[in-house]
C-alpha positions in Angstrom: -2.4 -44.2 41.9 -4.9 -45.6 39.4 -3.5 -46.7 36.1 -4.8 -47.5 32.7 -5.9 -51.1 32.4 -3.7 -52.5 29.6 -3.7 -56.2 28.4 0.1 -56.1 27.8 2.1 -52.9 28.5 5.1 -54.6 27.1 3.5 -55.4 23.7 5.6 -54.4 20.7 4.7 -50.9 19.6 5.5 -49.5 16.2 4.5 -45.9 15.3 4.3 -44.0 12.1 5.0 -40.2 11.9 3.6 -38.7 8.8 4.0 -35.0 7.9 2.5 -33.6 4.7 3.1 -30.3 3.0 4.8 -28.3 0.1 8.1 -28.2 2.0 8.7 -31.9 1.2 8.3 -31.7 -2.5 12.0 -31.2 -3.1 13.1 -33.5 -0.3 13.1 -33.5 3.5 14.7 -30.5 5.3 17.0 -32.0 7.8 16.5 -29.4 10.5 12.7 -29.8 10.3 13.0 -33.6 10.5 15.3 -33.4 13.5 13.0 -30.9 15.3 9.9 -33.0 14.6 11.4 -36.3 15.7 12.8 -34.6 18.8 9.3 -33.4 19.8 7.9 -36.9 19.2 10.6 -38.4 21.4 9.8 -35.7 23.9 6.1 -36.6 24.1 6.9 -40.2 24.9 9.7 -39.1 27.3 7.2 -37.0 29.3 4.8 -40.0 29.5 7.7 -42.1 30.8 8.8 -39.5 33.3 5.2 -38.9 34.5 4.8 -42.6 35.3 8.1 -42.7 37.3 7.4 -39.3 39.0 10.5 -37.5 37.7 11.1 -34.3 35.7 14.2 -35.1 33.7 15.6 -38.1 31.8 18.9 -39.4 33.1 21.6 -41.1 31.0 20.4 -44.4 32.5 16.8 -43.7 31.5 17.9 -42.9 27.9 19.7 -46.3 27.7 16.4 -48.0 28.7 13.9 -46.0 26.7 14.1 -44.4 23.2 12.6 -44.4 19.7 14.3 -46.2 16.9 13.8 -45.8 13.2 14.9 -47.9 10.3 13.1 -46.0 7.5 12.5 -42.4 6.5 10.7 -41.9 3.2 10.5 -38.7 1.1 7.7 -36.9 -0.7 6.4 -36.2 2.8 8.2 -36.9 6.0 7.3 -40.6 6.8 9.2 -42.3 9.6 8.6 -45.8 11.0 9.4 -45.6 14.7 9.8 -48.5 17.1 9.4 -47.7 20.8 12.3 -49.5 22.4 12.3 -50.4 26.1 15.2 -52.4 27.5 15.7 -54.0 30.9 13.6 -51.6 32.9 11.1 -53.8 34.6 13.4 -55.0 37.4 14.5 -51.6 38.5 11.8 -49.0 37.9 8.6 -48.4 39.9 5.2 -49.0 38.4 6.6 -51.5 36.1 3.2 -52.9 35.3 2.5 -49.8 33.1 6.0 -49.2 31.8 6.8 -50.8 28.5 6.3 -49.7 24.9 2.6 -50.0 24.8 2.0 -48.7 28.3 3.9 -45.5 27.6 2.2 -45.0 24.2 -1.2 -45.4 25.7 -0.5 -42.7 28.3 0.9 -40.4 25.6 -2.4 -40.8 23.6 -4.5 -40.2 26.6 -2.5 -37.1 27.4 -3.1 -35.7 23.9 -6.8 -36.1 24.4 -6.6 -34.3 27.7 -4.5 -31.4 26.3 -6.6 -31.0 23.2 -9.8 -31.0 25.3 -8.4 -28.3 27.6 -7.0 -26.0 25.0 -10.0 -26.3 22.6 -12.3 -25.4 25.5 -10.2 -22.4 26.5 -10.1 -21.1 22.9 -13.9 -21.2 22.9 -14.0 -19.1 26.0 -15.0 -21.9 28.4 -13.8 -22.0 32.0 -11.9 -25.2 32.6 -11.7 -26.7 36.1 -10.1 -29.9 37.5 -11.4 -32.1 40.3 -9.2 -34.8 41.8 -10.3 -37.7 43.9 -8.8 -38.1 47.4 -5.6 -39.9 46.3 -5.3 -37.9 43.0 -5.5 -41.1 41.0 -8.4 -39.8 38.9 -8.9 -36.3 37.6 -12.1 -34.9 36.1 -12.0 -32.1 33.5 -15.0 -29.8 33.5 -15.4 -27.4 30.7 -18.8 -26.0 31.7 -20.5 -28.0 29.0 -19.0 -31.5 29.6 -17.0 -33.5 32.1 -14.4 -36.1 31.1 -12.5 -38.4 33.4 -8.8 -39.2 33.0 -6.3 -41.3 35.0 -4.4 -39.1 37.5 -0.9 -39.4 35.9 -2.2 -37.8 32.7 -2.5 -34.4 34.4 1.2 -34.4 35.3 2.3 -35.7 31.9 0.2 -33.0 30.2 1.9 -30.3 32.3 5.3 -31.4 31.1 4.3 -32.1 27.5 2.8 -28.8 26.4 6.1 -27.5 25.0 6.4 -30.4 22.6 2.8 -29.9 21.2 3.6 -26.2 20.8 6.8 -27.2 18.9 5.0 -29.5 16.5 2.1 -27.0 16.0 4.6 -24.3 15.1 5.9 -26.3 12.1 2.4 -26.0 10.6 2.4 -23.4 7.8 0.5 -23.3 4.4 3.8 -23.1 2.5 5.5 -25.8 4.6 3.7 -28.4 6.7 -0.1 -28.7 6.6 -0.8 -32.0 8.4 0.9 -34.0 11.1 -0.1 -37.6 12.1 1.4 -39.9 14.6 -0.1 -43.3 15.4 0.2 -47.1 15.2 0.2 -48.3 11.6 -1.7 -45.5 9.8 -4.0 -44.5 12.7 -4.3 -40.8 13.5 -3.9 -41.2 17.3 -2.2 -37.8 17.6 -2.9 -35.4 14.8 -2.6 -31.7 14.0 -3.8 -29.8 11.0 -3.1 -26.3 9.7 -6.1 -24.6 11.4 -4.6 -25.9 14.8 -1.3 -24.0 14.4 -2.1 -21.7 17.3 -4.2 -24.1 19.4 -1.5 -24.4 22.1 -0.5 -20.8 22.2 -0.8 -19.2 25.6 -2.5 -15.8 25.7 -0.5 -13.3 27.8 -1.0 -10.0 29.5 1.4 -7.4 30.7 0.8 -6.3 34.3 0.8 -2.7 35.4 3.0 -3.0 38.5 6.7 -2.3 37.9 9.3 -4.4 39.7 12.9 -3.5 40.4 15.2 -6.5 40.6 18.9 -7.3 40.7 19.9 -9.7 37.9 22.6 -10.8 35.4 22.1 -10.1 31.7 23.7 -13.0 29.9 22.2 -12.8 26.4 21.1 -9.8 24.3 20.3 -9.2 20.6 21.0 -5.6 19.9 18.9 -5.7 16.7 15.7 -7.2 18.1 16.4 -5.7 21.6 15.6 -8.9 23.5 17.5 -11.4 25.4 17.7 -13.4 28.6 18.5 -12.6 32.2 18.9 -14.4 35.5 17.2 -13.1 38.7 18.9 -13.9 42.0 17.2 -15.2 45.1 15.1 -13.3 47.6 13.6 -10.7 45.3 10.1 -9.6 44.3 10.3 -11.7 41.2 11.1 -15.4 41.8 14.6 -16.6 41.3 15.2 -18.0 37.8 16.1 -17.3 34.2 13.7 -15.2 32.1 13.4 -13.9 28.6 13.1 -10.2 28.4 12.2 -7.5 25.9 13.2 -3.9 25.9 10.3 -1.4 26.1 10.4 1.6 23.7 13.4 3.1 22.0 16.0 2.6 24.7 19.6 2.5 23.6 20.9 -1.0 22.8 24.3 0.1 24.0 23.1 0.3 27.6 22.2 -3.4 27.5 25.4 -4.4 25.8 27.3 -2.6 28.6 25.1 -4.3 31.2 26.2 -7.7 29.9 29.8 -6.8 31.0 28.8 -6.6 34.6 28.1 -9.4 37.0 25.0 -7.7 38.3 22.7 -4.9 37.3 19.4 -3.5 38.4 16.4 -3.4 36.0 12.9 -2.0 36.3 10.5 -4.2 34.5 6.9 -5.3 34.1 5.9 -9.0 34.2 4.3 -10.5 31.1 2.2 -13.4 32.4 1.1 -16.3 30.2 -2.2 -17.8 31.0 -1.5 -21.5 31.1 -4.8 -23.5 31.5 -3.0 -26.5 32.9 -0.1 -25.3 35.0 -1.6 -21.9 36.0 -0.3 -18.4 35.2 3.4 -18.2 34.7 5.9 -15.4 33.9 6.3 -15.6 30.2 8.9 -12.8 29.9 9.9 -9.5 31.4 9.2 -6.1 29.7 12.3 -4.1 30.8 11.6 -0.4 31.3 15.1 0.6 32.2 18.5 -0.8 33.2 21.3 0.7 35.4 24.2 0.2 33.1 
């Protein structure tokens, strides 16, 4: 697997997160701060996981790798963040790229990749990917240009999208209008108000109805939506899905369905058009439930 050529992956890396907007005039809303810092940690976590070829952080991973801050300023959200890496080189694969600077460089490259892909799709361009034989290099073709990235960036991007969506969703004219993350005061990763919906997935509701056996384990009787779990061996892949009730069905039927271990629903698939991971079931539109 080809890797970025870095002079010193273990070089000390200090980042600054800066968020500007009217919401900070009276102070820093703690839930917003926690959410934003969580997504920043998540972006770096996904770079770390992409380099060691895993999907989840273990307790041991968290002891080795985390962000640390000694200062949060007000008037805007300004946080000085140190990328902390402890004792990993002896036990982790690909140690030549792991380290504060190595992980940050991959996170930056991943942002360039994701932004290129989503900006191109929003313009109506058809994006395609071409890997070399060992998948160490990926070329992104948008129809008007071709850019080359190191192979790990593709996998890191596929895991990172949710964090970019989370940060973008904090953008609002009455709250946050600008987000910047970078070394010193650089804008290595940046989002502005017009980019609030950049990472949204367009979705479509399919025509074909499916009938599946499932467990309803969450339901909001006011908004008429919730979550359900589809069992194995059915026409919709096993897993947990968000769902929304179609039309003016009685909420009581769904409340009653939650009391049963298993019910059958008839539903339509709402599919999100993910330009990196491919189409994925976004949620289910439930036509009826056998309560």
